[in-house]
C-alpha positions in Angstrom: -39.1 -30.3 7.8 -42.1 -29.1 5.6 -42.9 -27.2 9.4 -39.3 -25.4 9.6 -39.6 -24.8 5.8 -43.1 -23.2 6.2 -41.6 -21.3 9.6 -39.0 -20.0 7.3 -40.9 -18.8 4.4 -43.3 -16.9 7.2 -40.2 -15.2 9.0 -39.3 -14.6 5.6 -41.8 -12.3 4.4 -42.0 -10.5 8.2 -37.7 -9.8 8.1 -35.1 -10.8 5.9 -33.1 -13.4 7.5 -29.9 -15.1 6.7 -29.1 -18.9 6.5 -27.1 -19.7 10.3 -23.9 -21.7 9.2 -25.2 -24.8 11.1 -28.5 -24.3 8.8 -26.2 -24.9 5.7 -24.4 -27.7 7.4 -27.8 -29.7 8.2 -29.3 -28.4 4.5 -25.6 -30.2 2.9 -26.2 -33.2 5.2 -29.5 -33.9 4.2 -28.8 -33.8 0.3 -25.3 -36.7 1.0 -28.2 -38.0 2.4 -27.0 -38.0 6.4 -29.7 -36.6 7.5 -30.1 -33.5 9.9 -31.1 -33.0 13.0 -34.5 -33.0 14.3 -33.9 -32.1 17.5 -33.6 -28.7 18.3 -31.6 -30.2 21.4 -29.5 -32.9 19.4 -28.0 -30.6 17.1 -27.1 -28.2 19.7 -25.1 -30.9 21.6 -23.9 -32.5 18.5 -22.2 -29.0 17.2 -18.8 -28.9 17.9 -17.6 -32.4 16.0 -20.2 -31.1 12.9 -18.5 -27.8 12.5 -15.1 -29.3 12.5 -15.7 -31.7 9.8 -17.9 -29.9 7.5 -16.0 -26.6 8.1 -15.3 -26.4 4.8 -18.9 -27.0 2.8 -20.5 -24.8 5.2 -17.8 -21.3 4.6 -18.4 -21.9 1.3 -22.4 -22.2 1.4 -22.0 -19.0 4.0 -20.5 -17.2 0.8 -23.0 -18.1 -1.9 -25.6 -16.9 0.3 -23.5 -13.7 0.6 -22.3 -14.0 4.3 -19.6 -11.8 5.2 -16.2 -13.9 6.1 -13.8 -12.3 8.2 -13.6 -8.5 7.9 -10.5 -6.3 9.3 -10.2 -2.9 8.6 -9.5 0.6 9.7 -12.5 2.5 9.7 -10.6 5.8 11.1 -7.6 7.1 12.0 -7.8 10.1 15.3 -5.6 12.4 17.5 -5.5 14.2 20.3 -7.4 13.5 23.5 -11.2 14.7 22.3 -11.3 11.6 20.0 -9.7 8.6 21.8 -12.4 9.3 24.1 -15.1 9.4 21.5 -14.7 6.2 20.3 -14.0 4.5 23.5 -17.1 6.3 24.5 -18.7 4.2 21.2 -17.1 1.1 22.5 -18.7 1.0 25.5 -22.3 2.0 24.5 -23.0 -2.1 24.7 -21.0 -3.5 26.9 -17.8 -2.2 28.9 -14.3 -2.0 27.2 -11.3 -4.7 27.8 -7.5 -3.1 27.7 -4.4 -4.9 26.8 -4.4 -6.4 30.2 -7.5 -7.9 30.2 -9.4 -5.3 32.5 -12.5 -3.9 31.6 -12.6 0.1 31.1 -15.0 1.8 34.0 -13.6 4.5 33.7 -13.5 6.4 30.9 -12.1 9.8 31.5 -8.7 7.8 33.8 -8.4 5.7 30.1 -8.1 8.9 28.2 -5.6 10.4 30.8 -3.0 7.6 30.2 -4.0 7.3 26.6 -2.8 11.0 26.3 0.7 10.0 28.0 1.0 7.8 24.8 0.4 10.9 22.3 3.4 13.1 23.8 6.4 14.7 21.6 4.1 14.8 18.2 3.5 17.8 15.6 1.0 19.0 13.2 1.6 20.8 10.2 2.0 24.5 9.9 -0.9 25.4 8.5 -2.0 29.4 10.0 0.3 31.9 10.7 -0.8 33.9 13.3 0.4 37.8 14.0 0.1 40.5 16.6 0.5 44.3 16.2 -0.3 47.3 18.2 -1.3 50.5 16.9 -1.2 53.4 17.8 -4.6 54.5 15.6 -8.2 53.0 16.2 -9.4 52.5 12.8 -10.8 49.2 11.5 -12.5 50.1 8.4 -9.0 51.9 7.4 -6.9 48.3 8.8 -9.7 46.2 6.6 -8.2 48.6 3.3 -5.3 47.9 3.4 -5.9 43.9 4.6 -8.1 44.2 0.9 -5.0 45.8 -1.0 -2.5 43.7 0.0 -4.7 40.4 -0.6 -5.2 41.3 -4.2 -1.8 42.1 -4.4 -0.5 38.8 -2.0 1.0 38.4 1.0 3.2 36.6 0.2 4.6 38.0 -2.9 3.0 39.2 -6.1 0.1 37.2 -7.8 -0.6 34.8 -4.6 -4.1 35.9 -4.5 -5.8 32.9 -3.4 -5.4 32.8 0.3 -7.7 33.2 3.0 -6.9 35.7 5.7 -8.5 36.8 9.2 -8.6 39.7 11.3 -9.6 41.8 14.3 -9.6 44.9 15.9 -10.0 45.8 19.9 -8.4 47.7 22.8 -4.7 47.2 23.2 -2.7 48.2 25.8 -2.2 51.6 27.5 -4.8 52.9 25.4 -3.0 51.9 21.9 -5.2 48.9 19.9 -4.3 45.6 19.1 -4.7 44.6 15.7 -5.3 40.6 14.9 -3.9 38.7 11.9 -4.1 34.6 10.5 -3.1 33.8 7.0 -3.3 30.4 5.6 -0.1 29.6 4.5 -1.0 26.1 3.4 -2.5 24.7 -0.2 -6.2 25.7 -0.1 -7.8 23.2 -2.4 -9.5 23.5 -5.2 -12.1 21.2 -4.7 -11.7 18.2 -2.3 -10.3 16.1 -4.9 -7.2 18.1 -5.1 -4.1 16.8 -3.5 -1.5 18.8 -4.7 1.4 21.1 -2.0 2.3 23.7 -4.6 0.8 26.9 -2.6 2.0 25.5 0.5 4.5 28.5 2.4 7.5 26.6 4.2 7.0 27.6 7.7 10.2 29.5 8.8 11.8 32.6 10.0 13.1 34.0 6.4 8.9 33.6 5.0 7.6 35.2 8.0 10.1 37.8 7.8 8.9 38.4 4.2 5.0 38.3 5.3 5.5 41.1 8.5 7.2 43.5 5.8 5.1 43.6 3.3 2.0 43.8 6.1 4.2 46.2 7.8 5.1 48.7 4.5 0.9 48.5 3.2 0.0 49.8 7.1 2.8 52.6 7.1 1.7 53.9 3.3 -1.7 54.1 4.8 -0.7 56.4 7.5 -1.2 53.4 10.0 2.4 52.6 11.8 2.8 49.6 13.9 4.7 50.5 17.2 5.1 47.2 18.0 4.7 43.6 17.6 4.4 40.2 19.0 6.1 36.3 18.3 4.8 34.7 15.6 2.9 32.1 16.5 1.2 28.9 14.7 -1.7 27.2 14.1 -2.1 23.2 12.5 -5.3 22.0 10.5 -9.0 23.2 10.7 -9.2 22.8 14.0 -6.0 25.2 14.7 -7.9 27.7 12.5 -10.8 27.5 14.5 -9.2 28.1 17.8 -7.3 31.3 16.3 -10.3 33.4 15.1 -12.0 31.8 18.5 -8.3 34.3 19.9 -9.6 37.0 17.8 -12.7 37.2 19.6 -11.1 39.5 22.5 -13.3 42.0 24.1 -16.2 40.6 22.4 -14.0 42.1 19.1 -16.1 41.4 15.4 -13.6 39.0 13.6 -13.7 39.2 9.5 -12.5 36.0 7.8 -11.8 36.7 4.5 -11.9 33.3 1.7 -12.6 32.0 -1.7 -13.9 29.0 -0.4 -17.6 28.6 -1.0 -19.9 25.7 -0.6 -22.3 24.8 -3.9 -25.4 23.9 -3.5 -26.4 20.8 -6.2 -30.2 20.3 -6.5 -31.5 16.8 -5.6 -27.1 15.8 -4.6 -25.1 17.4 -1.6 -23.1 20.9 -1.4 -20.0 21.1 -2.8 -17.2 22.6 -1.8 -15.1 24.6 -3.9 -12.6 27.9 -4.5 -14.5 30.3 -6.1 -13.6 33.3 -8.5 -14.4 36.5 -6.1 -13.5 36.9 -2.2 -15.8 36.8 0.6 -16.0 38.6 4.1 -17.2 37.1 6.9 -17.9 39.0 9.7 -18.9 37.6 13.0 -18.7 37.4 17.0 -20.8 34.4 18.0 -19.1 31.9 19.0 -21.0 29.1 17.0 -20.9 31.4 14.0 -16.8 31.7 13.9 -16.9 27.8 13.9 -18.8 27.2 11.1 -17.0 29.8 9.3 -13.3 27.4 9.9 -15.4 24.4 9.3 -16.1 25.7 6.0 -12.0 27.2 5.3 -11.0 23.9 6.7 -12.8 21.9 4.3 -10.0 22.8 1.8 -7.4 23.4 3.2 -4.4 21.2 2.4 -2.9 19.6 6.4 -0.9 16.7 7.5 -2.3 15.8 11.1 -0.4 13.7 13.5 -2.4 9.9 13.7 -2.1 8.9 17.1 -4.5 5.6 17.2 -6.5 4.0 14.7 -10.0 2.7 14.6 -10.1 -0.7 13.9 -13.1 -3.3 12.8 -13.0 -6.7 13.1 -15.8 -8.6 12.0 -17.6 -12.0 11.0 -20.3 -14.0 9.9 -23.5 -13.9 11.6 -25.3 -16.4 13.5 -21.6 -17.7 14.9 -21.1 -18.0 18.2 -20.0 -14.8 20.3 -18.4 -15.7 23.0 -15.6 -17.5 20.9 -15.4 -14.8 18.3 -14.6 -13.0 21.3 -11.8 -14.3 22.6 -10.0 -15.3 18.8 -10.5 -11.7 18.6 -8.4 -11.5 21.9 -6.1 -13.7 21.2 -4.7 -12.2 17.5 -5.6 -8.3 19.5 -3.0 -10.1 21.8 -0.4 -11.6 18.9 -0.8 -8.9 16.8 -0.3 -5.6 18.7 2.5 -6.8 21.5 3.7 -3.9 22.8 0.7 -1.4 21.6 -2.0 0.4 24.0 -5.5 -1.0 22.6 -9.2 -1.3 24.0 -11.4 -3.4 22.4 -15.4 -4.3 22.7 -17.7 -6.1 21.1 -21.1 -5.4 19.6 -24.3 -7.2 18.4 -23.2 -9.8 21.7 -26.8 -11.0 21.5 -28.8 -10.2 18.6 -28.1 -13.2 16.7 -29.4 -11.7 12.7 -26.8 -9.5 13.3 -22.9 -9.9 12.8 -20.8 -9.4 15.6 -18.1 -7.0 15.0 -15.4 -5.9 17.3 -14.4 -2.4 17.6 -10.7 -1.6 18.3 -8.5 1.5 19.4 -5.0 0.8 19.3 -2.1 2.9 19.7 0.1 3.4 16.8 3.2 3.9 18.8 4.5 1.0 20.9 6.0 1.4 23.9 9.0 1.0 22.1 9.0 4.0 20.2 8.3 2.1 16.9 5.6 3.9 15.2 2.6 1.5 12.9 1.9 2.4 9.4 -0.1 0.1 8.2 -1.3 -0.8 4.3 -2.9 -3.3 2.0 -0.8 -6.0 2.8 -0.8 -5.2 6.2 -4.5 -5.8 6.3 -4.6 -8.8 4.3 -1.8 -10.4 6.9 -4.4 -9.4 9.8 -7.2 -11.1 7.8 -5.3 -14.2 7.6 -4.0 -14.3 11.4 -7.9 -13.0 12.5 -9.0 -16.5 10.4 -6.8 -18.7 12.2 -7.4 -17.5 15.4 -11.3 -18.1 14.6 -10.5 -22.1 13.1 -8.4 -23.0 16.1 -11.8 -22.0 18.3 -14.2 -24.3 15.3 -15.7 -21.3 13.7 -15.5 -22.2 10.1 -14.5 -18.2 9.1 -12.7 -17.5 5.6 -10.1 -15.1 5.2 -10.9 -14.2 1.3 -11.6 -10.3 0.3 -14.7 -9.6 -0.7 -14.0 -9.8 -4.7 -13.5 -13.4 -4.4 -16.3 -14.0 -2.9 -20.0 -13.8 -3.8 -21.8 -10.8 -2.0 -24.3 -7.6 -2.1 -22.3 -4.8 -2.9 -20.8 -2.4 -0.6 -23.3 0.3 -0.2 -21.2 4.1 1.9 -23.1 6.0 4.2 -23.8 8.9 1.7 -25.3 6.2 -0.4 -27.6 4.8 1.9 -28.5 8.5 2.6 -29.0 9.6 -0.4 -31.2 6.5 -1.4 -33.0 7.5 2.1 -33.5 10.9 1.0 -34.2 11.2 -2.9 -35.9 7.3 -3.0 -36.5 5.7 -6.9 -35.0 9.7 -8.7 -31.6 8.6 -7.1 -28.7 7.6 -9.6 -29.5 4.2 -11.0 -26.1 3.1 -9.4 -26.9 4.0 -6.0 -30.3 2.8 -6.1 -29.3 -1.4 -7.8 -26.1 -1.2 -4.6 -28.9 -0.6 -2.1 -31.9 -2.5 -3.1 -28.8 -5.3 -3.6 -28.1 -4.6 -0.4 -31.5 -5.0 1.3 -32.5 -8.2 -0.5 -29.7 -10.3 0.1 -28.4 -9.8 -3.9 -24.9 -11.3 -4.9 -23.8 -9.7 -7.7 -20.7 -10.4 -9.6 -17.8 -8.6 -9.6 -17.0 -6.7 -12.1 -13.2 -7.8 -12.9 -13.0 -7.6 -17.3 -10.8 -5.1 -16.4 -8.3 -7.9 -14.5 -8.7 -9.9 -16.5 -8.0 -8.6 -19.7 -4.5 -8.2 -17.6 -4.4 -11.6 -16.8 -4.8 -12.3 -20.6 -2.5 -10.0 -21.9 0.1 -11.1 -19.4 -0.9 -14.7 -20.5 0.3 -13.7 -24.1 3.3 -12.0 -23.0 4.9 -15.4 -21.6 3.5 -17.4 -24.7 6.2 -14.6 -26.5 8.7 -15.0 -24.4 9.0 -18.5 -24.6 8.2 -18.5 -28.3 11.5 -16.3 -28.5 13.3 -18.8 -26.1 12.6 -21.4 -28.5 13.1 -19.6 -31.4 16.7 -19.5 -30.1 17.1 -22.8 -28.7 16.9 -23.7 -32.4 19.0 -21.5 -34.2 21.4 -22.9 -35.5 23.5 -19.9 -36.6 23.2 -18.9 -32.5 26.7 -19.5 -30.4 26.0 -22.7 -27.7 25.8 -20.9 -24.9 22.9 -18.9 -26.1 20.7 -22.2 -27.3 22.1 -24.0 -24.7 20.5 -21.4 -21.9 17.0 -20.9 -24.6 16.6 -24.5 -24.2 17.0 -24.8 -20.4 14.8 -21.2 -19.7 12.3 -22.2 -21.9 11.8 -25.0 -20.4 11.8 -23.7 -16.2 9.6 -20.9 -17.3 6.6 -23.1 -19.3 7.0 -25.5 -16.3 6.6 -22.3 -13.8 3.2 -20.6 -16.3 1.5 -24.1 -16.2 1.8 -24.8 -12.3 0.8 -21.4 -11.1 -1.7 -21.3 -13.3 -2.8 -25.0 -11.7 -3.0 -23.5 -9.1 -5.1 -20.6 -10.2 -8.0 -23.0 -11.6 -7.4 -25.1 -8.3 -8.4 -21.8 -6.1 -5.4 -21.9 -4.6 -3.3 -18.7 -3.9 -0.6 -18.0 -6.7 1.3 -15.6 -5.2 2.1 -18.1 -2.1 2.9 -21.2 -4.2 6.7 -22.6 -3.8 8.5 -22.5 -6.7 10.6 -24.9 -7.9 14.6 -25.6 -8.3 14.3 -25.7 -12.5 18.3 -27.2 -13.8 20.1 -24.5 -16.2 23.7 -25.7 -16.9 26.7 -25.2 -14.9 30.0 -26.1 -17.7 32.3 -22.8 -17.5 32.2 -20.4 -20.6 35.3 -17.6 -21.3 34.1 -13.9 -20.8 33.4 -13.8 -24.9 30.8 -16.9 -24.7 29.2 -14.8 -22.2 29.0 -11.6 -23.8 28.0 -12.8 -27.1 25.3 -15.1 -25.5 23.5 -11.5 -24.1 24.4 -9.9 -27.3 22.3 -12.1 -29.3 20.0 -12.0 -26.4 19.2 -8.8 -26.0 19.0 -8.6 -30.2 16.4 -10.5 -30.0 14.3 -9.6 -27.5 14.6 -6.0 -29.7 13.5 -7.2 -33.5 10.4 -9.3 -31.1 9.3 -6.8 -29.5 9.7 -4.0 -33.4 6.8 -6.3 -34.5 4.5 -6.2 -31.8 1.7 -3.2 -32.6 -0.1 -2.6 -29.5 1.6 -0.6 -27.3 0.3 -2.1 -23.4 1.3 -5.2 -25.0 5.1 -4.2 -25.8 5.7 -2.9 -22.9 5.1 -5.9 -21.1 7.4 -7.7 -23.1 9.4 -5.3 -22.8 9.1 -5.3 -18.7 9.3 -9.6 -18.9 12.6 -9.4 -21.2 13.8 -7.0 -18.8 13.3 -9.7 -16.0 15.0 -13.2 -18.3 18.3 -10.4 -19.2 18.6 -10.0 -15.4 18.5 -13.8 -14.9 20.5 -14.5 -18.3 23.0 -11.6 -16.7 23.4 -13.6 -13.3 23.6 -17.2 -15.1 26.0 -16.6 -17.4 28.3 -15.0 -15.2 28.3 -17.5 -12.5 29.8 -20.0 -15.4 32.5 -16.8 -16.7 36.2 -19.0 -15.6 37.6 -16.2 -14.2 40.4 -17.4 -11.7 41.7 -20.8 -12.7 42.7 -23.4 -9.6 46.5 -23.8 -10.6 46.5 -26.7 -7.8 43.7 -28.4 -9.8 44.9 -31.1 -12.2 46.0 -29.4 -15.7 43.7 -29.8 -18.8 44.2 -30.0 -22.3 44.3 -26.2 -24.0 41.9 -27.6 -26.7 39.4 -29.2 -24.5 39.0 -26.0 -23.0 38.3 -24.1 -25.8 35.1 -26.5 -26.6 31.5 -25.4 -24.9 29.7 -27.9 -23.3 27.6 -27.7 -27.1 31.1 -28.8 -28.3 31.4 -25.3 -30.5 34.9 -23.7 -30.3 34.5 -20.4 -28.9 37.5 -19.0 -30.7 34.7 -19.5 -34.0 32.5 -17.5 -32.3 34.8 -14.7 -31.6 35.3 -14.8 -34.8 38.8 -14.7 -34.9 39.6 -18.6 -36.8 43.1 -19.6 -36.9 43.3 -23.3 -39.0 47.1 -23.5 -38.7 49.4 -26.2 -37.4 52.5 -24.0 -36.6 50.8 -21.5 -34.8 54.3 -20.5 -32.9 52.8 -17.7 -30.2 50.0 -20.3 -29.0 52.7 -23.1 -28.5 54.9 -20.8 -26.7 51.7 -19.4 -24.3 51.3 -22.8 -24.0 54.6 -23.7 -23.1 54.7 -20.6 -20.9 51.7 -21.6 -19.0 53.5 -25.7 -18.0 56.1 -24.0 -16.7 54.8 -21.5 -14.1 53.0 -24.6 -12.9 55.9 -26.5 -12.8 57.4 -23.8 -10.8 54.0 -23.4 -8.6 54.5 -27.3 -7.7 58.3 -27.2 -7.3 57.0 -24.1 -4.5 55.0 -26.1 -2.8 55.8 -26.8 1.2 54.7 -30.6 0.5 57.8 -31.1 -1.7 60.8 -32.0 -1.0 63.4 -29.6 -1.6 65.5 -32.1 -2.2 64.8 -33.5 -5.2 65.7 -32.7 -8.9 64.3 -29.3 -10.2 62.1 -30.5 -13.3 62.5 -30.0 -17.0 60.9 -27.1 -18.8 59.9 -27.3 -21.8 61.5 -24.3 -24.2 59.7 -23.3 -26.8 61.0 -24.3 -30.3 63.9 -22.2 -32.5 62.4 -20.2 -35.1 64.3 -21.3 -38.4 63.5 -20.0 -41.7 62.4 -23.5 -43.3 59.8 -23.7 -40.7 58.8 -20.0 -41.2 58.1 -21.3 -44.7 56.0 -24.1 -44.4 
């Protein structure tokens, strides 16, 4: 044991080494008195039972020491054969990739051609308008002046002066001059954080005619009359704009790009792309220079490009069985992406000091034409399924998110490059994150805001329970609302306590199955239901008016809306709408009583305690006669039976009225 600890400390001084699952299991066995395998071969021989027995302990120790749990995330989305070829080539840098049929991808070009057939019937957003004219006069300077004045006025409408455009003047047909003009009709962002679409021009025939008319009038006023024009063309995205610039370079013509996009240099930091106030003109004939200008304009181009595939990453802890990890990934991909074309390859199969991971390229459209659009819930579900496949093969892999485990903070690529370039002069937050990652120091997640929201929700639930308890004890409230408030308070308190217990025990409360809480089903009248709803709504408004904090009041109001819907559904289900005439007839006086014994007539406010209410007697007798008639019409009754005697209302007498 001493030799092992000495060797471990020696290796720690030379290189960073994360403890493996099996090291953690042995340490746990020694701590509990179970001993550990002193012999390397004996430990290897007994690995599989140890993993199954101490899977939970090993995964908990691994998370505590900072090892990554299972990671399922999308690295990027791509479109087109060129991007697919780049990912397939990157996949195969260590081992050959395998496709959805389990076959090795030996010829990348052939695989790209088969993938390209899956990318048909898709179109990107229309971002660049291209117009071509044949002119009678070859005067480049005059054309440039016309376009400058029109840009200051607006190509589409008055005041639209921020758009990027490009043009070239070259030799045309039959001694004429060809003018090629490209205008960005997409929204150009003020900076990279801008997500608006307010300045986009819809690519329809009417807008194209407006732009063409304004350009034609400007050239005619300057004495440059277009002889003919070619059909309008469109391009998509930054690549489409760059392709338009390359097409303008016909016969080595000069291409001029006029834009307000610029990159602002910042000392000690990377450059920032912004839309400036002054317009700049960039003229070039070289292919590389035009590509550079196109990338500059494309950095702030708001475009909507199609997604053909996604680059998925499946990663697991270090020092696990690589072959089992790859097989678990294969099983997960077969089950999750059945019907989709995909290819995967493993990295770090032999390097036991690094985390093994699978790079997967998945076509978003399956054979049936349906397209994947994954979100955060899908990633969580994929993580759970992948972890299950790994555990089925004996690997104690966890499905927890990064925020749920103690681990070094994630370091992005630009943060790492900034630290390498600036060192200790980098921002303090970047330095702390990189140093914690290098030295493998777990940091506590910043969850103060989450704790504050949980406390707010707990307080709001307490207010609702207190409001329901108050209604249940209020003797002046209708009996229906008192009974329902008592039932809801008991059920809500039980559910809240059950979820709190699940959280303390480490279970996911979102997956806890709800329990049945009894609510009374005694029939009530529509008037009783209406009185109960009004009483509960009035009480909720009074309680909300006493809450001073706006955020607490908003949470309480949202919760009371849900409670109100539950109350409405419960009361509506108890309202007796249609009496069953075949059921035994009950006394009318008993039907006026609620389950609590309170007369619903008094709840209506129309109290009539007279013992000689002739209208009530008449209605009761009429109802009895109607039930008897229906009983006689029943097919089960004998037609030859004598008719039943009908009850008739008493005659009105003067002496009875005087009583």
